[in-house]
C-alpha positions in Angstrom: 37.1 120.5 28.6 38.3 117.6 26.6 36.5 116.6 23.5 35.0 113.1 23.7 36.4 110.9 21.0 33.9 108.7 19.3 34.9 105.1 19.6 33.9 102.7 16.9 33.6 98.9 17.1 31.8 96.3 19.0 31.7 95.7 22.7 32.7 92.4 24.2 29.1 91.6 25.0 28.1 92.2 21.4 30.9 89.9 20.1 30.0 87.1 22.5 26.3 87.4 21.5 27.3 87.1 17.8 29.5 84.1 18.6 26.7 82.3 20.5 24.2 82.9 17.7 26.7 81.7 15.0 27.4 78.5 17.0 23.6 77.8 17.4 23.2 78.2 13.6 26.2 76.0 12.9 24.9 73.3 15.2 21.5 73.4 13.6 23.1 73.1 10.1 25.3 70.2 11.2 22.3 68.3 12.6 20.4 68.8 9.4 23.4 67.6 7.3 23.8 64.5 9.5 20.0 63.8 9.1 20.2 64.1 5.3 23.3 61.9 5.2 21.5 59.2 7.2 18.4 59.4 4.9 20.6 59.1 1.7 22.4 56.1 3.1 19.1 54.4 3.8 17.8 55.2 0.3 21.0 53.8 -1.2 20.6 50.6 0.8 17.0 50.2 -0.3 18.1 50.6 -3.9 20.7 47.9 -3.4 18.1 45.6 -1.9 15.9 46.3 -4.9 18.7 45.3 -7.2 19.2 42.1 -5.2 15.5 41.3 -5.3 15.5 41.7 -9.1 18.5 39.4 -9.3 16.7 36.9 -7.0 13.7 36.9 -9.4 16.0 36.3 -12.4 17.7 33.5 -10.5 14.4 31.9 -9.7 13.2 32.2 -13.3 16.3 30.6 -14.6 16.1 27.8 -12.1 12.4 27.3 -12.9 13.2 26.9 -16.6 15.8 24.4 -15.7 13.3 22.5 -13.6 14.2 23.4 -10.1 12.3 26.6 -9.3 14.3 27.6 -6.2 15.5 30.9 -4.8 19.2 31.5 -4.3 20.4 30.6 -0.8 23.4 32.8 -0.9 24.2 36.3 -2.3 27.1 34.8 -4.3 24.6 32.8 -6.4 23.1 36.1 -7.6 26.3 37.6 -9.0 25.5 36.5 -12.5 22.4 38.7 -12.5 24.0 41.8 -10.9 25.8 44.7 -12.7 29.5 44.0 -12.9 28.9 40.7 -11.1 29.5 42.4 -7.7 27.3 42.2 -4.6 26.4 45.7 -3.5 27.4 46.8 -0.1 25.3 48.6 2.5 26.6 52.2 2.9 26.2 51.9 6.7 28.1 48.5 6.9 24.9 46.5 7.3 24.7 42.9 5.9 22.2 41.7 3.3 20.4 38.5 4.2 18.3 36.1 2.2 15.2 35.1 4.1 13.6 31.7 3.6 11.0 32.9 1.1 13.8 34.4 -1.1 13.2 37.9 0.3 16.3 40.2 0.6 16.7 42.4 3.7 19.3 44.4 5.5 20.4 43.9 9.1 19.9 47.6 9.8 16.3 48.2 10.7 16.0 51.7 9.3 17.0 50.3 5.8 14.0 48.0 5.4 
């Protein structure tokens, strides 16, 4: 009678099971990463809008002192009141708009 040799290692079914579980975990992690990325872009856009609103208030105050009391009608008019004189850009390539009452908003709905 031959002695049975013990075989060490994993069977094909065990390896496939491990690969399936690893791919499910990787997919879940990727979805979470994409969701966090989307949230951080929306937060950065809201911060940009806040900076533009503060610049709009400063513009209105200066024009009020000069006798006009008007909001800026274009973003370029706000550059004197922004850091480095540059208009911030939306991280998701949205556009900032000035509404009639001087309010600043983004064209991407999730960023409002």
